[in-house]
Backbone as XML, in Angstrom:
<?xml version="1.0"?>
<chain id="A" units="angstrom">
  <residue number="1" name="MET">
    <atom name="N" x="147.642" y="223.265" z="26.555"/>
    <atom name="CA" x="147.127" y="224.240" z="27.476"/>
    <atom name="C" x="148.158" y="224.551" z="28.567"/>
  </residue>
  <residue number="2" name="ILE">
    <atom name="N" x="148.948" y="223.550" z="28.919"/>
    <atom name="CA" x="149.971" y="223.771" z="29.943"/>
    <atom name="C" x="151.021" y="224.758" z="29.448"/>
  </residue>
  <residue number="3" name="LEU">
    <atom name="N" x="151.390" y="224.638" z="28.179"/>
    <atom name="CA" x="152.378" y="225.568" z="27.620"/>
    <atom name="C" x="151.836" y="226.988" z="27.583"/>
  </residue>
  <residue number="4" name="THR">
    <atom name="N" x="150.547" y="227.138" z="27.324"/>
    <atom name="CA" x="149.932" y="228.463" z="27.331"/>
    <atom name="C" x="149.961" y="229.055" z="28.733"/>
  </residue>
  <residue number="5" name="ALA">
    <atom name="N" x="149.647" y="228.238" z="29.722"/>
    <atom name="CA" x="149.689" y="228.715" z="31.112"/>
    <atom name="C" x="151.114" y="229.081" z="31.512"/>
  </residue>
  <residue number="6" name="LEU">
    <atom name="N" x="152.065" y="228.248" z="31.134"/>
    <atom name="CA" x="153.464" y="228.531" z="31.454"/>
    <atom name="C" x="153.952" y="229.789" z="30.736"/>
  </residue>
  <residue number="7" name="ASP">
    <atom name="N" x="153.481" y="229.993" z="29.526"/>
    <atom name="CA" x="153.818" y="231.208" z="28.780"/>
    <atom name="C" x="153.311" y="232.440" z="29.523"/>
  </residue>
  <residue number="8" name="GLN">
    <atom name="N" x="152.088" y="232.386" z="30.007"/>
    <atom name="CA" x="151.529" y="233.508" z="30.755"/>
    <atom name="C" x="152.295" y="233.744" z="32.055"/>
  </residue>
  <residue number="9" name="LEU">
    <atom name="N" x="152.656" y="232.667" z="32.723"/>
    <atom name="CA" x="153.411" y="232.793" z="33.972"/>
    <atom name="C" x="154.798" y="233.387" z="33.741"/>
  </residue>
  <residue number="10" name="CYS">
    <atom name="N" x="155.424" y="233.040" z="32.624"/>
    <atom name="CA" x="156.792" y="233.508" z="32.350"/>
    <atom name="C" x="156.854" y="234.988" z="31.990"/>
  </residue>
  <residue number="11" name="GLN">
    <atom name="N" x="155.726" y="235.647" z="31.933"/>
    <atom name="CA" x="155.724" y="237.090" z="31.755"/>
    <atom name="C" x="156.083" y="237.782" z="33.065"/>
  </residue>
  <residue number="12" name="CYS">
    <atom name="N" x="156.118" y="237.013" z="34.139"/>
    <atom name="CA" x="156.434" y="237.513" z="35.475"/>
    <atom name="C" x="157.844" y="237.066" z="35.864"/>
  </residue>
  <residue number="13" name="ALA">
    <atom name="N" x="158.611" y="237.951" z="36.462"/>
    <atom name="CA" x="160.002" y="237.657" z="36.820"/>
    <atom name="C" x="160.110" y="236.505" z="37.811"/>
  </residue>
  <residue number="14" name="GLU">
    <atom name="N" x="159.212" y="236.430" z="38.767"/>
    <atom name="CA" x="159.270" y="235.365" z="39.761"/>
    <atom name="C" x="159.057" y="233.995" z="39.123"/>
  </residue>
  <residue number="15" name="ALA">
    <atom name="N" x="158.146" y="233.912" z="38.180"/>
    <atom name="CA" x="157.878" y="232.636" z="37.505"/>
    <atom name="C" x="159.066" y="232.204" z="36.654"/>
  </residue>
  <residue number="16" name="ARG">
    <atom name="N" x="159.699" y="233.163" z="35.974"/>
    <atom name="CA" x="160.900" y="232.821" z="35.196"/>
    <atom name="C" x="161.996" y="232.306" z="36.120"/>
  </residue>
  <residue number="17" name="ALA">
    <atom name="N" x="162.161" y="232.952" z="37.256"/>
    <atom name="CA" x="163.183" y="232.524" z="38.216"/>
    <atom name="C" x="162.890" y="231.117" z="38.731"/>
  </residue>
  <residue number="18" name="GLU">
    <atom name="N" x="161.636" y="230.815" z="39.000"/>
    <atom name="CA" x="161.276" y="229.474" z="39.479"/>
    <atom name="C" x="161.512" y="228.426" z="38.398"/>
  </residue>
  <residue number="19" name="LEU">
    <atom name="N" x="161.204" y="228.759" z="37.147"/>
    <atom name="CA" x="161.448" y="227.824" z="36.047"/>
    <atom name="C" x="162.932" y="227.532" z="35.919"/>
  </residue>
  <residue number="20" name="LEU">
    <atom name="N" x="163.748" y="228.569" z="36.014"/>
    <atom name="CA" x="165.189" y="228.395" z="35.898"/>
    <atom name="C" x="165.794" y="227.718" z="37.122"/>
  </residue>
  <residue number="21" name="LYS">
    <atom name="N" x="165.172" y="227.895" z="38.274"/>
    <atom name="CA" x="165.673" y="227.281" z="39.498"/>
    <atom name="C" x="165.474" y="225.766" z="39.474"/>
  </residue>
  <residue number="22" name="HIS">
    <atom name="N" x="164.412" y="225.319" z="38.805"/>
    <atom name="CA" x="164.158" y="223.883" z="38.715"/>
    <atom name="C" x="165.219" y="223.243" z="37.828"/>
  </residue>
  <residue number="23" name="GLY">
    <atom name="N" x="165.769" y="222.145" z="38.250"/>
    <atom name="CA" x="166.859" y="221.500" z="37.531"/>
    <atom name="C" x="166.542" y="221.120" z="36.094"/>
  </residue>
  <residue number="24" name="ALA">
    <atom name="N" x="165.316" y="220.714" z="35.836"/>
    <atom name="CA" x="164.942" y="220.277" z="34.495"/>
    <atom name="C" x="163.975" y="221.231" z="33.819"/>
  </residue>
  <residue number="25" name="GLY">
    <atom name="N" x="163.736" y="222.388" z="34.385"/>
    <atom name="CA" x="162.743" y="223.311" z="33.855"/>
    <atom name="C" x="162.990" y="223.703" z="32.408"/>
  </residue>
  <residue number="26" name="LEU">
    <atom name="N" x="164.167" y="224.185" z="32.136"/>
    <atom name="CA" x="164.506" y="224.627" z="30.779"/>
    <atom name="C" x="164.566" y="223.442" z="29.812"/>
  </residue>
  <residue number="27" name="ALA">
    <atom name="N" x="165.054" y="222.315" z="30.292"/>
    <atom name="CA" x="165.163" y="221.127" z="29.443"/>
    <atom name="C" x="163.794" y="220.600" z="29.027"/>
  </residue>
  <residue number="28" name="VAL">
    <atom name="N" x="162.865" y="220.544" z="29.964"/>
    <atom name="CA" x="161.531" y="220.018" z="29.671"/>
    <atom name="C" x="160.787" y="220.942" z="28.713"/>
  </residue>
  <residue number="29" name="VAL">
    <atom name="N" x="160.906" y="222.228" z="28.932"/>
    <atom name="CA" x="160.224" y="223.184" z="28.051"/>
    <atom name="C" x="160.808" y="223.104" z="26.641"/>
  </residue>
  <residue number="30" name="SER">
    <atom name="N" x="162.114" y="223.116" z="26.533"/>
    <atom name="CA" x="162.736" y="223.116" z="25.205"/>
    <atom name="C" x="162.516" y="221.808" z="24.460"/>
  </residue>
  <residue number="31" name="LYS">
    <atom name="N" x="162.278" y="220.732" z="25.184"/>
    <atom name="CA" x="162.033" y="219.435" z="24.539"/>
    <atom name="C" x="160.773" y="219.451" z="23.688"/>
  </residue>
  <residue number="32" name="LYS">
    <atom name="N" x="159.859" y="220.357" z="23.965"/>
    <atom name="CA" x="158.578" y="220.412" z="23.261"/>
    <atom name="C" x="158.653" y="221.133" z="21.910"/>
  </residue>
  <residue number="33" name="ILE">
    <atom name="N" x="159.817" y="221.718" z="21.591"/>
    <atom name="CA" x="159.961" y="222.409" z="20.304"/>
    <atom name="C" x="159.830" y="221.395" z="19.170"/>
  </residue>
  <residue number="34" name="LEU">
    <atom name="N" x="158.957" y="221.688" z="18.230"/>
    <atom name="CA" x="158.703" y="220.880" z="17.032"/>
    <atom name="C" x="158.229" y="219.468" z="17.349"/>
  </residue>
  <residue number="35" name="ARG">
    <atom name="N" x="157.713" y="219.242" z="18.554"/>
    <atom name="CA" x="157.257" y="217.903" z="18.915"/>
    <atom name="C" x="155.769" y="217.840" z="19.201"/>
  </residue>
  <residue number="36" name="VAL">
    <atom name="N" x="155.173" y="218.904" z="19.680"/>
    <atom name="CA" x="153.779" y="218.859" z="20.108"/>
    <atom name="C" x="152.873" y="219.303" z="18.967"/>
  </residue>
  <residue number="37" name="SER">
    <atom name="N" x="152.972" y="220.550" z="18.611"/>
    <atom name="CA" x="152.169" y="221.128" z="17.536"/>
    <atom name="C" x="152.794" y="222.462" z="17.158"/>
  </residue>
  <residue number="38" name="LYS">
    <atom name="N" x="152.256" y="223.072" z="16.136"/>
    <atom name="CA" x="152.755" y="224.384" z="15.730"/>
    <atom name="C" x="152.489" y="225.415" z="16.819"/>
  </residue>
  <residue number="39" name="VAL">
    <atom name="N" x="151.306" y="225.354" z="17.429"/>
    <atom name="CA" x="150.968" y="226.272" z="18.519"/>
    <atom name="C" x="151.864" y="226.000" z="19.725"/>
  </residue>
  <residue number="40" name="GLY">
    <atom name="N" x="152.122" y="224.732" z="20.010"/>
    <atom name="CA" x="153.010" y="224.379" z="21.111"/>
    <atom name="C" x="154.406" y="224.922" z="20.899"/>
  </residue>
  <residue number="41" name="THR">
    <atom name="N" x="154.911" y="224.804" z="19.671"/>
    <atom name="CA" x="156.231" y="225.341" z="19.349"/>
    <atom name="C" x="156.253" y="226.848" z="19.523"/>
  </residue>
  <residue number="42" name="GLU">
    <atom name="N" x="155.196" y="227.524" z="19.076"/>
    <atom name="CA" x="155.139" y="228.977" z="19.240"/>
    <atom name="C" x="155.151" y="229.375" z="20.714"/>
  </residue>
  <residue number="43" name="ARG">
    <atom name="N" x="154.441" y="228.634" z="21.546"/>
    <atom name="CA" x="154.420" y="228.937" z="22.979"/>
    <atom name="C" x="155.789" y="228.708" z="23.613"/>
  </residue>
  <residue number="44" name="VAL">
    <atom name="N" x="156.428" y="227.611" z="23.259"/>
    <atom name="CA" x="157.756" y="227.319" z="23.818"/>
    <atom name="C" x="158.761" y="228.386" z="23.407"/>
  </residue>
  <residue number="45" name="VAL">
    <atom name="N" x="158.742" y="228.773" z="22.158"/>
    <atom name="CA" x="159.674" y="229.796" z="21.695"/>
    <atom name="C" x="159.393" y="231.121" z="22.397"/>
  </residue>
  <residue number="46" name="ARG">
    <atom name="N" x="158.137" y="231.395" z="22.648"/>
    <atom name="CA" x="157.790" y="232.623" z="23.383"/>
    <atom name="C" x="158.296" y="232.570" z="24.826"/>
  </residue>
  <residue number="47" name="ILE">
    <atom name="N" x="158.185" y="231.409" z="25.458"/>
    <atom name="CA" x="158.722" y="231.216" z="26.807"/>
    <atom name="C" x="160.230" y="231.424" z="26.797"/>
  </residue>
  <residue number="48" name="LEU">
    <atom name="N" x="160.899" y="230.819" z="25.829"/>
    <atom name="CA" x="162.353" y="230.949" z="25.735"/>
    <atom name="C" x="162.779" y="232.386" z="25.451"/>
  </residue>
  <residue number="49" name="LEU">
    <atom name="N" x="161.969" y="233.114" z="24.684"/>
    <atom name="CA" x="162.270" y="234.520" z="24.430"/>
    <atom name="C" x="162.190" y="235.322" z="25.722"/>
  </residue>
  <residue number="50" name="SER">
    <atom name="N" x="161.178" y="235.060" z="26.521"/>
    <atom name="CA" x="161.057" y="235.755" z="27.815"/>
    <atom name="C" x="162.273" y="235.473" z="28.687"/>
  </residue>
  <residue number="51" name="ILE">
    <atom name="N" x="162.692" y="234.228" z="28.707"/>
    <atom name="CA" x="163.855" y="233.861" z="29.520"/>
    <atom name="C" x="165.117" y="234.499" z="28.970"/>
  </residue>
  <residue number="52" name="ALA">
    <atom name="N" x="165.317" y="234.423" z="27.662"/>
    <atom name="CA" x="166.536" y="234.978" z="27.063"/>
    <atom name="C" x="166.588" y="236.494" z="27.192"/>
  </residue>
  <residue number="53" name="LYS">
    <atom name="N" x="165.453" y="237.131" z="27.090"/>
    <atom name="CA" x="165.409" y="238.586" z="27.114"/>
    <atom name="C" x="165.568" y="239.148" z="28.523"/>
  </residue>
  <residue number="54" name="TYR">
    <atom name="N" x="164.871" y="238.573" z="29.491"/>
    <atom name="CA" x="164.829" y="239.161" z="30.819"/>
    <atom name="C" x="165.640" y="238.411" z="31.878"/>
  </residue>
  <residue number="55" name="SER">
    <atom name="N" x="165.978" y="237.159" z="31.611"/>
    <atom name="CA" x="166.720" y="236.360" z="32.590"/>
    <atom name="C" x="167.947" y="235.719" z="31.960"/>
  </residue>
  <residue number="56" name="GLY">
    <atom name="N" x="168.445" y="236.297" z="30.892"/>
    <atom name="CA" x="169.531" y="235.708" z="30.121"/>
    <atom name="C" x="170.915" y="235.944" z="30.694"/>
  </residue>
  <residue number="57" name="SER">
    <atom name="N" x="171.161" y="235.447" z="31.889"/>
    <atom name="CA" x="172.492" y="235.576" z="32.478"/>
    <atom name="C" x="173.449" y="234.620" z="31.764"/>
  </residue>
  <residue number="58" name="GLY">
    <atom name="N" x="174.710" y="234.747" z="32.058"/>
    <atom name="CA" x="175.711" y="233.889" z="31.432"/>
    <atom name="C" x="175.475" y="232.412" z="31.691"/>
  </residue>
  <residue number="59" name="VAL">
    <atom name="N" x="175.044" y="232.096" z="32.909"/>
    <atom name="CA" x="174.772" y="230.701" z="33.264"/>
    <atom name="C" x="173.595" y="230.163" z="32.455"/>
  </residue>
  <residue number="60" name="VAL">
    <atom name="N" x="172.562" y="230.953" z="32.313"/>
    <atom name="CA" x="171.372" y="230.532" z="31.569"/>
    <atom name="C" x="171.712" y="230.352" z="30.090"/>
  </residue>
  <residue number="61" name="VAL">
    <atom name="N" x="172.482" y="231.252" z="29.549"/>
    <atom name="CA" x="172.864" y="231.177" z="28.135"/>
    <atom name="C" x="173.695" y="229.919" z="27.881"/>
  </residue>
  <residue number="62" name="GLN">
    <atom name="N" x="174.629" y="229.615" z="28.771"/>
    <atom name="CA" x="175.439" y="228.404" z="28.609"/>
    <atom name="C" x="174.584" y="227.146" z="28.771"/>
  </residue>
  <residue number="63" name="GLU">
    <atom name="N" x="173.627" y="227.183" z="29.682"/>
    <atom name="CA" x="172.732" y="226.033" z="29.850"/>
    <atom name="C" x="171.907" y="225.807" z="28.592"/>
  </residue>
  <residue number="64" name="MET">
    <atom name="N" x="171.487" y="226.883" z="27.950"/>
    <atom name="CA" x="170.721" y="226.756" z="26.711"/>
    <atom name="C" x="171.552" y="226.096" z="25.620"/>
  </residue>
  <residue number="65" name="VAL">
    <atom name="N" x="172.833" y="226.394" z="25.580"/>
    <atom name="CA" x="173.711" y="225.755" z="24.595"/>
    <atom name="C" x="173.864" y="224.275" z="24.922"/>
  </residue>
  <residue number="66" name="GLN">
    <atom name="N" x="174.133" y="223.962" z="26.174"/>
    <atom name="CA" x="174.366" y="222.577" z="26.576"/>
    <atom name="C" x="173.134" y="221.701" z="26.407"/>
  </residue>
  <residue number="67" name="LEU">
    <atom name="N" x="171.954" y="222.262" z="26.591"/>
    <atom name="CA" x="170.716" y="221.497" z="26.454"/>
    <atom name="C" x="170.283" y="221.330" z="24.998"/>
  </residue>
  <residue number="68" name="GLY">
    <atom name="N" x="170.907" y="222.031" z="24.096"/>
    <atom name="CA" x="170.534" y="221.936" z="22.693"/>
    <atom name="C" x="169.432" y="222.888" z="22.286"/>
  </residue>
  <residue number="69" name="VAL">
    <atom name="N" x="169.135" y="223.863" z="23.129"/>
    <atom name="CA" x="168.083" y="224.835" z="22.813"/>
    <atom name="C" x="168.461" y="225.644" z="21.576"/>
  </residue>
  <residue number="70" name="VAL">
    <atom name="N" x="169.723" y="226.020" z="21.491"/>
    <atom name="CA" x="170.180" y="226.824" z="20.350"/>
    <atom name="C" x="170.033" y="226.032" z="19.060"/>
  </residue>
  <residue number="71" name="THR">
    <atom name="N" x="170.376" y="224.763" z="19.102"/>
    <atom name="CA" x="170.237" y="223.907" z="17.923"/>
    <atom name="C" x="168.780" y="223.811" z="17.506"/>
  </residue>
  <residue number="72" name="LYS">
    <atom name="N" x="167.891" y="223.658" z="18.476"/>
    <atom name="CA" x="166.464" y="223.563" z="18.163"/>
    <atom name="C" x="165.926" y="224.869" z="17.604"/>
  </residue>
  <residue number="73" name="LEU">
    <atom name="N" x="166.428" y="225.988" z="18.099"/>
    <atom name="CA" x="166.001" y="227.278" z="17.552"/>
    <atom name="C" x="166.460" y="227.434" z="16.110"/>
  </residue>
  <residue number="74" name="CYS">
    <atom name="N" x="167.648" y="226.939" z="15.800"/>
    <atom name="CA" x="168.111" y="226.964" z="14.407"/>
    <atom name="C" x="167.230" y="226.094" z="13.531"/>
  </residue>
  <residue number="75" name="LEU">
    <atom name="N" x="166.761" y="224.986" z="14.065"/>
    <atom name="CA" x="165.843" y="224.131" z="13.309"/>
    <atom name="C" x="164.504" y="224.823" z="13.081"/>
  </residue>
  <residue number="76" name="VAL">
    <atom name="N" x="164.051" y="225.578" z="14.054"/>
    <atom name="CA" x="162.809" y="226.345" z="13.879"/>
    <atom name="C" x="162.980" y="227.330" z="12.726"/>
  </residue>
  <residue number="77" name="LEU">
    <atom name="N" x="164.157" y="227.939" z="12.627"/>
    <atom name="CA" x="164.411" y="228.863" z="11.517"/>
    <atom name="C" x="164.320" y="228.160" z="10.177"/>
  </residue>
  <residue number="78" name="GLN">
    <atom name="N" x="164.752" y="226.916" z="10.134"/>
    <atom name="CA" x="164.756" y="226.177" z="8.877"/>
    <atom name="C" x="163.392" y="225.590" z="8.531"/>
  </residue>
  <residue number="79" name="VAL">
    <atom name="N" x="162.609" y="225.210" z="9.542"/>
    <atom name="CA" x="161.357" y="224.484" z="9.308"/>
    <atom name="C" x="160.154" y="225.404" z="9.206"/>
  </residue>
  <residue number="80" name="ASP">
    <atom name="N" x="159.952" y="226.266" z="10.191"/>
    <atom name="CA" x="158.769" y="227.119" z="10.215"/>
    <atom name="C" x="158.944" y="228.300" z="9.270"/>
  </residue>
  <residue number="81" name="SER">
    <atom name="N" x="158.091" y="228.367" z="8.276"/>
    <atom name="CA" x="158.190" y="229.478" z="7.340"/>
    <atom name="C" x="157.085" y="230.487" z="7.607"/>
  </residue>
  <residue number="82" name="GLY">
    <atom name="N" x="157.494" y="231.721" z="7.856"/>
    <atom name="CA" x="156.535" y="232.808" z="8.016"/>
    <atom name="C" x="155.757" y="232.815" z="9.310"/>
  </residue>
  <residue number="83" name="SER">
    <atom name="N" x="156.191" y="232.091" z="10.313"/>
    <atom name="CA" x="155.435" y="232.066" z="11.563"/>
    <atom name="C" x="156.062" y="232.989" z="12.596"/>
  </residue>
  <residue number="84" name="LYS">
    <atom name="N" x="155.301" y="233.265" z="13.638"/>
    <atom name="CA" x="155.801" y="234.074" z="14.753"/>
    <atom name="C" x="156.945" y="233.357" z="15.462"/>
  </residue>
  <residue number="85" name="ALA">
    <atom name="N" x="156.883" y="232.032" z="15.512"/>
    <atom name="CA" x="157.934" y="231.257" z="16.169"/>
    <atom name="C" x="159.275" y="231.497" z="15.480"/>
  </residue>
  <residue number="86" name="LYS">
    <atom name="N" x="159.262" y="231.586" z="14.177"/>
    <atom name="CA" x="160.500" y="231.815" z="13.437"/>
    <atom name="C" x="161.069" y="233.202" z="13.754"/>
  </residue>
  <residue number="87" name="GLU">
    <atom name="N" x="160.210" y="234.197" z="13.798"/>
    <atom name="CA" x="160.661" y="235.560" z="14.122"/>
    <atom name="C" x="161.227" y="235.629" z="15.532"/>
  </residue>
  <residue number="88" name="ARG">
    <atom name="N" x="160.547" y="234.980" z="16.472"/>
    <atom name="CA" x="161.014" y="234.991" z="17.860"/>
    <atom name="C" x="162.300" y="234.190" z="18.022"/>
  </residue>
  <residue number="89" name="ALA">
    <atom name="N" x="162.422" y="233.076" z="17.316"/>
    <atom name="CA" x="163.650" y="232.280" z="17.370"/>
    <atom name="C" x="164.826" y="233.106" z="16.853"/>
  </residue>
  <residue number="90" name="ARG">
    <atom name="N" x="164.606" y="233.836" z="15.789"/>
    <atom name="CA" x="165.657" y="234.699" z="15.244"/>
    <atom name="C" x="166.047" y="235.767" z="16.265"/>
  </residue>
  <residue number="91" name="GLU">
    <atom name="N" x="165.060" y="236.314" z="16.963"/>
    <atom name="CA" x="165.337" y="237.339" z="17.972"/>
    <atom name="C" x="166.161" y="236.764" z="19.126"/>
  </residue>
  <residue number="92" name="ILE">
    <atom name="N" x="165.817" y="235.554" z="19.568"/>
    <atom name="CA" x="166.572" y="234.911" z="20.650"/>
    <atom name="C" x="168.014" y="234.684" z="20.213"/>
  </residue>
  <residue number="93" name="LEU">
    <atom name="N" x="168.196" y="234.180" z="19.013"/>
    <atom name="CA" x="169.547" y="233.902" z="18.525"/>
    <atom name="C" x="170.372" y="235.180" z="18.396"/>
  </residue>
  <residue number="94" name="LYS">
    <atom name="N" x="169.736" y="236.265" z="17.999"/>
    <atom name="CA" x="170.454" y="237.532" z="17.882"/>
    <atom name="C" x="170.839" y="238.104" z="19.239"/>
  </residue>
  <residue number="95" name="LEU">
    <atom name="N" x="169.996" y="237.871" z="20.263"/>
    <atom name="CA" x="170.269" y="238.416" z="21.591"/>
    <atom name="C" x="171.620" y="237.965" z="22.146"/>
  </residue>
  <residue number="96" name="HIS">
    <atom name="N" x="171.941" y="236.706" z="21.955"/>
    <atom name="CA" x="173.149" y="236.151" z="22.557"/>
    <atom name="C" x="174.075" y="235.527" z="21.511"/>
  </residue>
  <residue number="97" name="ALA">
    <atom name="N" x="174.035" y="236.047" z="20.308"/>
    <atom name="CA" x="174.801" y="235.469" z="19.205"/>
    <atom name="C" x="176.297" y="235.449" z="19.482"/>
  </residue>
  <residue number="98" name="ARG">
    <atom name="N" x="176.824" y="236.478" z="20.122"/>
    <atom name="CA" x="178.267" y="236.515" z="20.386"/>
    <atom name="C" x="178.709" y="235.379" z="21.291"/>
  </residue>
  <residue number="99" name="VAL">
    <atom name="N" x="177.901" y="235.057" z="22.268"/>
    <atom name="CA" x="178.247" y="233.972" z="23.188"/>
    <atom name="C" x="178.110" y="232.626" z="22.492"/>
  </residue>
  <residue number="100" name="TRP">
    <atom name="N" x="176.994" y="232.418" z="21.796"/>
    <atom name="CA" x="176.724" y="231.121" z="21.190"/>
    <atom name="C" x="177.601" y="230.844" z="19.986"/>
  </residue>
  <residue number="101" name="LYS">
    <atom name="N" x="177.987" y="231.861" z="19.290"/>
    <atom name="CA" x="178.797" y="231.670" z="18.087"/>
    <atom name="C" x="180.142" y="231.044" z="18.416"/>
  </residue>
  <residue number="102" name="ASN">
    <atom name="N" x="180.686" y="231.353" z="19.582"/>
    <atom name="CA" x="181.993" y="230.843" z="19.975"/>
    <atom name="C" x="181.920" y="229.537" z="20.757"/>
  </residue>
  <residue number="103" name="SER">
    <atom name="N" x="180.735" y="228.973" z="20.897"/>
    <atom name="CA" x="180.585" y="227.741" z="21.673"/>
    <atom name="C" x="180.951" y="226.532" z="20.828"/>
  </residue>
  <residue number="104" name="ASN">
    <atom name="N" x="181.598" y="225.567" z="21.460"/>
    <atom name="CA" x="181.956" y="224.347" z="20.741"/>
    <atom name="C" x="180.811" y="223.336" z="20.745"/>
  </residue>
  <residue number="105" name="CYS">
    <atom name="N" x="179.702" y="223.637" z="21.394"/>
    <atom name="CA" x="178.552" y="222.740" z="21.436"/>
    <atom name="C" x="177.679" y="222.838" z="20.186"/>
  </residue>
  <residue number="106" name="ILE">
    <atom name="N" x="177.895" y="223.858" z="19.384"/>
    <atom name="CA" x="177.076" y="224.053" z="18.185"/>
    <atom name="C" x="177.847" y="223.520" z="16.987"/>
  </residue>
  <residue number="107" name="SER">
    <atom name="N" x="177.185" y="222.653" z="16.227"/>
    <atom name="CA" x="177.857" y="222.076" z="15.072"/>
    <atom name="C" x="178.037" y="223.131" z="13.982"/>
  </residue>
  <residue number="108" name="MET">
    <atom name="N" x="179.019" y="222.921" z="13.154"/>
    <atom name="CA" x="179.383" y="223.915" z="12.136"/>
    <atom name="C" x="178.268" y="224.120" z="11.112"/>
  </residue>
  <residue number="109" name="ASN">
    <atom name="N" x="177.522" y="223.067" z="10.785"/>
    <atom name="CA" x="176.456" y="223.249" z="9.780"/>
    <atom name="C" x="175.323" y="224.122" z="10.306"/>
  </residue>
  <residue number="110" name="LEU">
    <atom name="N" x="175.130" y="224.185" z="11.630"/>
    <atom name="CA" x="174.082" y="225.049" z="12.178"/>
    <atom name="C" x="174.537" y="226.490" z="12.304"/>
  </residue>
  <residue number="111" name="LEU">
    <atom name="N" x="175.848" y="226.718" z="12.377"/>
    <atom name="CA" x="176.332" y="228.099" z="12.449"/>
    <atom name="C" x="175.980" y="228.892" z="11.194"/>
  </residue>
  <residue number="112" name="SER">
    <atom name="N" x="175.822" y="228.201" z="10.082"/>
    <atom name="CA" x="175.435" y="228.884" z="8.846"/>
    <atom name="C" x="174.006" y="229.399" z="8.921"/>
  </residue>
  <residue number="113" name="SER">
    <atom name="N" x="173.190" y="228.862" z="9.843"/>
    <atom name="CA" x="171.803" y="229.311" z="10.013"/>
    <atom name="C" x="171.690" y="230.530" z="10.896"/>
  </residue>
  <residue number="114" name="TYR">
    <atom name="N" x="172.795" y="230.903" z="11.538"/>
    <atom name="CA" x="172.753" y="232.058" z="12.455"/>
    <atom name="C" x="172.434" y="233.318" z="11.686"/>
  </residue>
  <residue number="115" name="PRO">
    <atom name="N" x="171.572" y="234.141" z="12.288"/>
    <atom name="CA" x="171.242" y="235.423" z="11.642"/>
    <atom name="C" x="172.416" y="236.403" z="11.705"/>
  </residue>
</chain>
């Protein structure tokens, strides 16, 4: 239920800014990918899509790489078949693919999963 509330809040620019301002905000949210439930994963990916789409500055994109968010999104592509989370994960990866593709934080076997 907390992820659902956070998802609703992240539709607002101020809430996204507060989440990103918190030192562990992005890390705590991304940690829930593939750990809570299928619905939880869908909510987290939706939160991350809001952040990547509307608040995806260079600093945020690099933080997502360093925290392993990109790796987890690639895992969502491999694990979830036919779900909304998979479609949204693909959209997030496409949004910033040029930046993430050149990062040394992403292992070579996951680069093959890039759309």
